Backbone as JSON, one array per atom type, in Angstrom:
{
  "sequence": "XXXXXXXXXXXXXXXXXXXXXXXXXXXXXXXXXXXXXXXXXXXXXXXXXXXXXXXXXXXXXXXXXXXXXXXXXXXXXXXXXXXXXXXXXXXXXXXXXXXXXXXXXXXXXXXXXXXXXXXXXXXXXXXXXXXXXXXXXXXXXXXXXXXXXXXXXXXXXXXXXXXXXXXXXXXXXXXXXXXXXXXXXXXXXXXXXXXXXXXXXXXXXXXX",
  "N": [[0.83, -1.07, -0.02], [2.06, 1.33, 0.72], [3.85, 1.57, -1.28], [2.47, 1.88, -3.37], [0.97, 4.25, -2.89], [3.21, 6.06, -2.91], [3.91, 5.62, -5.36], [1.83, 6.93, -6.84], [2.06, 9.48, -6.02], [4.55, 10.24, -6.9], [4.06, 9.98, -9.53], [1.75, 11.92, -10.4], [3.23, 14.15, -9.37], [5.42, 14.43, -10.87], [4.15, 14.92, -13.37], [3.04, 17.35, -12.98], [5.51, 18.8, -12.68], [6.49, 18.64, -15.42], [4.51, 19.96, -16.72], [5.07, 22.63, -15.72], [7.64, 22.92, -16.49], [7.29, 22.98, -19.31], [5.97, 25.49, -19.28], [8.06, 27.04, -18.65], [9.66, 26.98, -20.88], [8.08, 28.01, -22.9], [7.32, 30.59, -21.91], [8.67, 34.06, -22.09], [10.15, 35.47, -20.3], [12.96, 35.23, -19.31], [15.31, 36.89, -19.38], [15.13, 40.01, -18.17], [14.37, 43.53, -18.26], [16.48, 45.59, -16.43], [16.13, 47.51, -13.84], [17.86, 50.01, -12.83], [19.52, 53.14, -12.04], [18.73, 55.66, -14.07], [16.78, 54.03, -15.26], [14.56, 53.51, -14.02], [12.33, 55.14, -14.77], [11.5, 54.27, -17.14], [9.23, 53.73, -19.61], [8.84, 51.07, -20.91], [9.31, 47.54, -20.94], [11.79, 45.32, -21.4], [11.67, 41.98, -22.43], [13.63, 38.84, -22.74], [13.73, 35.96, -24.05], [14.1, 32.09, -24.72], [13.18, 31.71, -27.03], [12.14, 34.03, -28.28], [12.04, 37.58, -28.21], [10.5, 40.02, -26.31], [8.67, 43.1, -25.91], [7.25, 44.98, -23.36], [4.79, 47.34, -22.86], [3.91, 50.23, -20.91], [1.2, 50.69, -21.19], [0.27, 48.4, -21.39], [0.47, 46.85, -23.77], [1.99, 44.38, -25.74], [4.75, 43.53, -27.56], [6.14, 41.11, -29.65], [8.84, 39.23, -30.97], [10.15, 36.54, -32.63], [13.51, 34.88, -32.57], [15.52, 35.32, -35.21], [18.01, 34.04, -36.11], [19.82, 31.19, -35.04], [22.39, 31.31, -34.62], [23.45, 33.84, -33.8], [22.54, 33.96, -31.33], [23.46, 34.26, -27.76], [25.82, 32.26, -25.92], [24.6, 31.1, -23.53], [21.56, 31.08, -24.05], [21.71, 29.52, -26.46], [22.44, 27.18, -25.34], [20.4, 26.74, -23.52], [18.11, 26.37, -25.24], [18.86, 23.94, -26.48], [19.07, 22.2, -24.42], [16.42, 22.38, -23.12], [14.41, 21.36, -24.67], [14.9, 18.63, -24.27], [13.84, 17.67, -21.65], [11.15, 17.66, -22.19], [10.65, 15.6, -24.01], [11.65, 13.39, -22.42], [9.92, 13.5, -20.19], [7.34, 12.92, -21.23], [8.02, 10.37, -22.11], [8.34, 9.19, -19.75], [5.98, 9.39, -18.58], [4.44, 7.62, -20.36], [5.71, 5.23, -19.89], [5.27, 4.87, -17.29], [2.43, 4.81, -17.05], [1.8, 2.32, -18.45], [3.57, 0.77, -16.81], [1.87, 0.72, -14.24], [0.02, -1.24, -14.48], [1.21, -3.36, -13.5], [2.0, -5.46, -10.66], [3.79, -6.96, -9.23], [6.32, -6.51, -10.28], [8.53, -3.98, -10.57], [9.96, -2.55, -12.42], [9.28, -0.67, -14.28], [8.8, 1.63, -12.74], [11.12, 2.48, -11.89], [12.43, 3.16, -14.24], [10.66, 5.07, -15.14], [10.84, 7.05, -13.0], [13.66, 7.48, -13.28], [13.65, 9.0, -15.86], [12.2, 11.12, -15.03], [13.74, 12.33, -13.36], [16.11, 12.83, -14.96], [14.88, 14.59, -16.64], [14.45, 16.66, -14.93], [17.1, 17.62, -14.2], [17.96, 18.46, -16.71], [16.23, 20.66, -17.08], [17.28, 22.22, -15.02], [20.08, 22.87, -15.4], [20.25, 24.64, -17.84], [18.71, 26.61, -16.54], [20.03, 27.43, -14.43], [22.6, 28.16, -15.56], [21.88, 30.26, -17.2], [20.99, 31.98, -15.21], [23.66, 32.52, -13.79], [24.93, 33.78, -15.84], [23.5, 36.08, -16.27], [24.04, 37.16, -13.65], [26.59, 37.59, -13.53], [26.93, 39.34, -15.72], [25.49, 41.46, -14.49], [27.0, 42.66, -12.58], [29.39, 43.38, -13.93], [31.51, 45.86, -14.61], [32.37, 46.64, -16.99], [30.05, 46.35, -18.67], [27.45, 48.48, -20.12], [24.88, 50.25, -18.29], [22.28, 50.16, -19.5], [22.29, 47.85, -20.9], [22.43, 45.9, -18.99], [20.79, 42.96, -17.45], [18.0, 41.56, -15.44], [17.19, 38.6, -13.15], [14.68, 36.53, -14.58], [10.98, 35.82, -14.49], [10.66, 33.29, -15.65], [12.85, 31.85, -14.91], [12.84, 31.43, -12.18], [10.32, 29.85, -12.38], [11.34, 27.57, -13.68], [13.46, 26.75, -11.9], [11.74, 25.89, -9.89], [10.16, 23.8, -11.38], [12.31, 21.99, -11.95], [12.93, 21.04, -9.44], [10.68, 19.9, -8.6], [10.38, 17.85, -10.6], [12.45, 16.28, -9.99], [12.13, 15.44, -7.48], [9.43, 14.08, -7.85], [10.69, 11.87, -9.4], [12.41, 10.78, -7.7], [10.48, 9.85, -5.43], [9.19, 7.93, -7.29], [11.46, 6.16, -7.61], [11.65, 5.33, -4.78], [9.19, 4.21, -4.19], [9.41, 1.79, -6.09], [11.6, 0.38, -4.55], [10.42, -0.03, -2.11], [8.47, -1.92, -3.05], [9.82, -4.08, -4.17], [11.04, -4.98, -1.87], [8.92, -5.72, -0.23], [8.01, -7.81, -2.03], [9.77, -9.62, -1.92], [10.34, -10.33, 0.82], [7.98, -10.07, 2.65], [6.44, -7.8, 4.8], [4.69, -8.82, 7.26], [5.77, -11.62, 7.39], [8.41, -10.92, 8.12], [7.98, -9.7, 10.77], [6.89, -11.91, 12.18], [8.78, -13.64, 12.2], [10.74, -12.45, 13.7], [9.28, -12.27, 16.3], [9.03, -15.02, 16.66], [11.84, -15.78, 17.19], [12.6, -14.14, 19.34], [10.78, -15.18, 21.2], [11.75, -18.06, 21.24], [14.15, -17.39, 22.6], [16.2, -18.36, 25.21], [15.45, -17.59, 28.71], [17.5, -15.69, 30.93], [18.99, -16.67, 33.83], [18.86, -15.78, 37.22]],
  "CA": [[-0.11, 0.07, -0.02], [2.86, 2.28, 0.98], [4.46, 1.57, -2.53], [1.22, 2.33, -4.42], [1.09, 5.59, -2.62], [4.49, 6.6, -3.51], [3.86, 5.66, -7.1], [0.94, 7.7, -7.35], [2.34, 10.6, -5.77], [5.63, 10.46, -8.02], [3.57, 10.16, -11.0], [1.27, 13.15, -10.56], [4.2, 15.28, -9.22], [6.2, 14.4, -12.24], [3.41, 15.45, -14.54], [2.98, 18.61, -12.56], [6.84, 19.37, -12.96], [6.47, 18.62, -16.84], [3.75, 20.99, -16.99], [5.76, 23.68, -15.17], [8.83, 22.84, -17.62], [6.63, 23.48, -20.55], [5.59, 26.91, -19.02], [9.39, 27.83, -18.66], [9.97, 27.14, -22.25], [7.02, 28.97, -23.45], [7.76, 32.11, -21.29], [9.86, 34.96, -22.73], [10.82, 36.4, -19.2], [14.2, 34.55, -18.94], [16.03, 38.0, -18.95], [14.38, 41.28, -18.0], [15.1, 44.89, -18.17], [17.16, 45.9, -14.9], [15.62, 49.01, -13.32], [18.85, 50.74, -12.1], [19.98, 54.27, -12.39], [17.55, 56.34, -14.45], [15.96, 53.35, -15.98], [13.23, 53.41, -13.24], [11.34, 55.78, -15.43], [11.4, 53.77, -18.55], [7.91, 53.24, -20.02], [8.76, 49.91, -21.5], [10.35, 46.53, -20.43], [12.25, 44.11, -22.54], [11.82, 40.44, -21.89], [14.29, 38.03, -23.57], [13.53, 34.26, -23.99], [15.1, 31.31, -25.54], [12.58, 31.64, -28.47], [11.51, 35.21, -28.76], [12.03, 38.73, -27.44], [9.27, 40.94, -26.12], [8.76, 44.42, -25.45], [6.11, 45.08, -22.57], [4.77, 48.92, -22.68], [3.22, 50.72, -19.69], [-0.25, 50.66, -21.6], [-0.2, 46.97, -21.4], [0.72, 46.36, -25.13], [3.17, 43.45, -25.7], [5.06, 43.15, -28.98], [7.01, 39.79, -29.46], [9.56, 38.87, -32.19], [11.15, 35.47, -32.58], [14.81, 34.98, -32.99], [15.71, 34.71, -36.57], [18.91, 33.13, -36.11], [20.3, 30.48, -33.87], [24.16, 31.35, -34.51], [23.69, 35.05, -33.3], [22.37, 34.03, -29.89], [24.45, 34.18, -26.7], [26.05, 30.62, -25.48], [23.57, 30.32, -22.64], [20.55, 30.84, -24.63], [21.85, 28.29, -27.26], [22.49, 25.57, -24.43], [19.04, 26.44, -22.87], [17.52, 26.0, -26.32], [19.17, 22.5, -26.81], [18.66, 21.11, -23.12], [15.12, 22.28, -22.66], [13.86, 20.03, -25.49], [15.17, 17.13, -23.77], [12.95, 17.35, -20.69], [9.77, 17.53, -22.6], [10.73, 14.07, -24.52], [12.02, 12.5, -21.46], [9.07, 13.57, -19.4], [6.56, 12.25, -21.8], [8.3, 8.96, -22.13], [8.3, 8.56, -18.44], [4.58, 9.33, -18.36], [4.04, 6.57, -20.94], [6.24, 4.01, -19.24], [4.63, 4.52, -15.97], [1.07, 4.25, -17.4], [2.06, 0.72, -18.77], [3.69, 0.05, -15.6], [0.91, 0.87, -13.31], [-0.86, -2.54, -14.47], [2.22, -4.45, -12.87], [2.01, -5.62, -9.3], [5.09, -7.66, -8.49], [7.55, -6.01, -10.87], [8.64, -2.35, -10.29], [11.06, -1.92, -13.33], [8.75, 0.67, -14.89], [8.8, 2.77, -11.9], [12.55, 2.71, -11.98], [12.72, 3.65, -15.56], [9.96, 6.5, -15.2], [11.58, 7.9, -12.25], [14.93, 8.05, -13.81], [13.46, 9.95, -16.76], [11.78, 12.31, -14.53], [15.28, 13.11, -12.49], [16.94, 13.27, -16.11], [14.23, 15.72, -17.15], [14.53, 17.8, -13.91], [18.29, 18.05, -14.35], [18.04, 19.12, -18.08], [15.61, 21.84, -16.76], [18.07, 22.78, -13.87], [21.14, 23.16, -15.88], [20.22, 25.91, -18.62], [18.26, 27.91, -16.13], [21.08, 27.92, -13.65], [23.43, 28.76, -16.41], [21.28, 31.69, -17.74], [21.09, 32.89, -13.97], [24.77, 32.77, -13.76], [25.34, 34.57, -16.99], [22.83, 37.39, -15.97], [24.56, 37.82, -12.55], [27.81, 38.02, -13.97], [27.07, 40.76, -16.4], [25.23, 42.64, -13.89], [28.19, 43.01, -11.67], [30.41, 43.73, -14.63], [31.48, 47.42, -14.8], [32.32, 47.15, -18.4], [28.81, 46.44, -19.66], [26.72, 49.57, -20.06], [23.77, 49.97, -17.46], [21.15, 49.9, -20.2], [22.42, 46.47, -21.33], [22.22, 44.92, -17.72], [19.48, 42.55, -17.06], [17.6, 40.93, -14.26], [16.34, 37.42, -13.28], [13.37, 36.73, -15.07], [10.1, 34.87, -13.83], [10.93, 32.15, -16.14], [14.13, 31.3, -14.28], [12.39, 30.84, -11.01], [9.48, 28.69, -12.61], [12.29, 26.49, -14.06], [13.99, 26.08, -10.74], [10.56, 24.97, -9.06], [9.87, 22.52, -12.0], [13.55, 21.12, -11.84], [12.88, 20.41, -8.18], [9.34, 19.13, -8.62], [10.55, 16.8, -11.38], [13.38, 15.48, -9.22], [11.1, 14.85, -6.35], [8.6, 13.02, -8.13], [11.26, 10.81, -9.92], [12.74, 10.01, -6.38], [9.44, 9.18, -4.93], [8.98, 6.68, -8.07], [12.46, 4.96, -7.41], [11.42, 4.83, -3.57], [8.2, 3.05, -4.46], [10.04, 0.6, -6.61], [12.36, -0.23, -3.6], [9.34, -0.8, -1.4], [7.65, -2.93, -3.53], [10.65, -5.27, -4.23], [11.33, -5.65, -0.61], [7.62, -6.39, 0.07], [7.68, -9.14, -2.56], [11.07, -10.9, -1.53], [10.1, -10.66, 2.16], [6.79, -9.27, 3.27], [6.46, -7.35, 6.52], [3.99, -9.55, 8.09], [6.74, -12.48, 7.63], [9.58, -10.33, 8.99], [7.58, -9.57, 12.19], [6.47, -13.11, 12.72], [10.16, -14.38, 12.3], [11.19, -11.84, 14.84], [8.66, -12.76, 17.36], [9.42, -16.2, 16.93], [13.15, -15.87, 17.64], [12.47, -13.68, 20.57], [10.0, -16.39, 22.1], [12.33, -19.1, 21.68], [15.37, -17.3, 23.15], [16.19, -18.78, 26.65], [15.51, -16.56, 29.62], [18.51, -15.6, 31.89], [18.83, -17.35, 35.19], [19.41, -14.8, 37.98]],
  "C": [[0.76, 1.2, 0.0], [3.48, 2.64, -0.3], [3.7, 2.24, -3.43], [1.18, 3.77, -4.11], [2.19, 6.46, -3.19], [4.49, 6.8, -4.91], [2.92, 6.68, -7.73], [1.31, 9.11, -7.18], [3.46, 11.05, -6.7], [5.09, 10.78, -9.27], [2.99, 11.43, -11.21], [2.14, 14.39, -10.37], [4.94, 15.47, -10.28], [5.28, 15.14, -13.41], [3.28, 17.05, -14.16], [4.5, 19.46, -12.81], [7.0, 19.53, -14.51], [5.82, 19.65, -17.15], [4.39, 22.52, -16.82], [7.01, 23.73, -16.24], [8.42, 23.23, -18.97], [6.37, 24.96, -20.38], [6.92, 27.59, -19.15], [9.86, 27.93, -19.97], [9.42, 28.01, -23.09], [7.26, 30.56, -23.14], [8.84, 32.94, -22.1], [10.79, 35.59, -21.43], [11.96, 35.58, -18.61], [15.07, 35.63, -18.66], [14.99, 39.11, -19.13], [15.09, 42.63, -17.95], [15.44, 45.14, -16.66], [16.76, 47.4, -14.66], [16.6, 49.51, -12.39], [19.1, 51.94, -12.6], [18.55, 55.0, -12.87], [16.69, 55.63, -15.23], [14.53, 53.08, -15.29], [11.94, 53.98, -13.87], [11.03, 55.24, -16.78], [10.0, 53.2, -18.65], [7.64, 51.76, -20.63], [9.69, 49.04, -20.88], [10.54, 45.64, -21.21], [12.42, 42.84, -21.8], [12.73, 39.75, -23.15], [14.06, 36.73, -23.25], [14.45, 33.42, -24.78], [14.44, 31.25, -27.04], [12.3, 33.05, -29.15], [11.94, 36.3, -27.91], [10.86, 39.57, -27.53], [9.5, 42.09, -25.63], [7.32, 44.62, -24.87], [5.95, 46.67, -22.29], [3.98, 49.03, -21.37], [1.75, 50.56, -20.03], [-0.62, 49.26, -21.64], [-0.21, 46.13, -22.86], [1.9, 45.61, -25.27], [3.34, 43.1, -27.24], [6.27, 42.04, -29.0], [7.65, 39.66, -30.89], [10.46, 37.7, -31.84], [12.49, 35.53, -33.08], [15.03, 34.43, -34.34], [16.87, 33.88, -36.79], [19.6, 32.36, -35.15], [21.95, 30.87, -33.73], [24.43, 32.9, -33.85], [23.19, 35.0, -31.85], [23.57, 33.76, -28.95], [24.64, 32.64, -26.47], [24.94, 30.24, -24.55], [22.27, 30.25, -23.24], [20.41, 29.55, -25.8], [21.68, 27.05, -26.41], [21.1, 25.63, -23.84], [18.08, 25.9, -24.22], [17.77, 24.23, -26.44], [18.56, 21.44, -25.62], [17.06, 21.12, -22.78], [14.22, 21.59, -23.46], [13.92, 18.81, -24.9], [14.0, 16.75, -22.77], [11.44, 16.93, -21.11], [9.58, 15.88, -23.45], [10.73, 13.44, -23.39], [10.51, 12.52, -20.45], [7.63, 12.77, -19.94], [6.58, 10.65, -22.03], [8.29, 8.24, -20.78], [6.84, 8.36, -18.1], [3.67, 7.79, -19.15], [4.51, 5.11, -20.33], [5.53, 3.75, -17.91], [3.11, 4.48, -15.96], [1.07, 3.03, -17.67], [2.56, 0.17, -17.41], [2.83, -0.16, -14.15], [0.06, -0.48, -13.29], [0.1, -3.76, -13.8], [2.07, -4.21, -11.27], [3.07, -5.97, -8.42], [6.49, -7.04, -9.09], [7.39, -4.61, -11.14], [9.73, -1.55, -11.4], [10.53, -0.57, -14.1], [8.73, 1.97, -13.89], [10.37, 3.27, -11.72], [12.99, 3.68, -13.12], [12.14, 5.16, -15.72], [10.47, 7.43, -14.28], [12.93, 8.41, -12.58], [14.66, 9.1, -15.02], [12.99, 11.31, -16.07], [12.94, 12.98, -13.89], [15.95, 13.42, -13.92], [16.35, 14.46, -16.46], [14.38, 17.13, -15.93], [16.08, 18.33, -14.08], [18.64, 18.8, -15.6], [17.22, 20.57, -17.69], [16.68, 23.03, -16.02], [19.41, 23.47, -14.64], [21.19, 24.51, -16.72], [19.57, 27.07, -17.74], [19.24, 28.39, -15.04], [22.04, 28.66, -14.2], [23.08, 30.0, -16.93], [21.53, 32.57, -16.67], [22.44, 33.32, -13.88], [25.28, 33.94, -14.43], [24.58, 36.19, -16.64], [23.48, 38.15, -14.67], [25.94, 38.36, -12.87], [27.98, 39.31, -14.82], [26.31, 41.89, -15.68], [26.12, 43.21, -13.22], [29.45, 43.44, -12.54], [30.52, 45.18, -14.75], [31.64, 47.46, -16.26], [31.26, 46.9, -19.22], [27.97, 47.74, -19.16], [25.33, 49.19, -18.89], [22.69, 49.59, -18.28], [21.26, 48.19, -20.8], [22.33, 45.47, -20.14], [20.67, 44.41, -17.51], [19.24, 41.86, -15.8], [17.24, 39.45, -14.5], [15.09, 37.44, -13.7], [12.26, 35.57, -14.51], [10.27, 33.67, -14.54], [11.8, 31.37, -15.48], [13.56, 30.71, -13.01], [11.28, 29.88, -11.29], [10.25, 27.66, -13.01], [13.09, 25.81, -12.82], [12.74, 25.24, -9.94], [10.1, 23.76, -10.17], [11.03, 21.66, -12.0], [13.26, 20.3, -10.41], [11.68, 19.44, -8.15], [9.61, 17.73, -9.39], [11.41, 15.75, -10.62], [12.83, 14.63, -8.17], [10.33, 13.72, -6.78], [9.3, 11.67, -8.67], [11.94, 10.05, -8.56], [11.78, 9.2, -5.73], [9.06, 7.82, -5.72], [10.14, 5.63, -7.72], [12.17, 4.57, -5.96], [10.47, 3.74, -3.42], [8.52, 1.83, -4.89], [10.74, -0.11, -5.37], [11.36, -0.96, -2.36], [8.79, -1.84, -1.83], [8.52, -4.27, -3.8], [11.0, -5.89, -2.91], [10.08, -6.15, 0.09], [7.6, -7.65, -0.5], [8.74, -10.04, -2.12], [10.64, -11.16, -0.04], [9.03, -9.64, 2.84], [6.96, -8.87, 4.75], [6.1, -8.08, 7.46], [5.26, -10.85, 8.47], [8.08, -11.98, 8.4], [9.28, -10.35, 10.49], [7.33, -10.87, 12.71], [7.9, -13.82, 12.97], [10.81, -13.79, 13.74], [10.68, -12.0, 16.2], [9.05, -14.24, 17.5], [10.94, -16.62, 17.47], [13.09, -15.19, 19.23], [11.77, -14.58, 21.39], [10.96, -17.5, 22.43], [13.75, -18.76, 22.37], [15.44, -17.59, 24.88], [16.15, -17.66, 27.7], [16.89, -16.7, 30.3], [18.08, -15.98, 33.2], [19.55, -16.18, 36.11], [20.6, -15.41, 38.82]]
}
């Protein structure tokens, strides 16, 4: 029963993390305009994502434009593009494997494979998000970069960190449910407790 509960929790937590990862890929707020110096009065905000750049004006009007060339993008965005496609494939593969594996009672190999895919997806989200955040922080404190070119951490990065943590937690729960199921299959808890009681009952009492 405990293994089944861990299995379901890991399954739905992994799906939640996958949905959040898809949102991270779609959002253009990876890099945002830094409000420092005289930029506090700027009537518009620039968003830079891995697929498009957007300009958000104070009137609520948003204008977006996709990147025309992959080669002109900075290295962190190129890395993010390459790695952020992998968790989508890995996450959907985990869902398919786990959906098939839920029909199996004694064997939990599908839980291990699905959990591993979720953990791999979480790492693929964590690496580009953290790399982009590092690049933003280094540029922000670099005195050689003009103020109007400095950027701040966007909302997509925080969503990506949350998605990576949730995917990894879901994968760990699935792997733990596999261990519980294998242990219960090899030697059930009731048999273990009966063996311990029989050993304690047959142990000779000490003479004073």
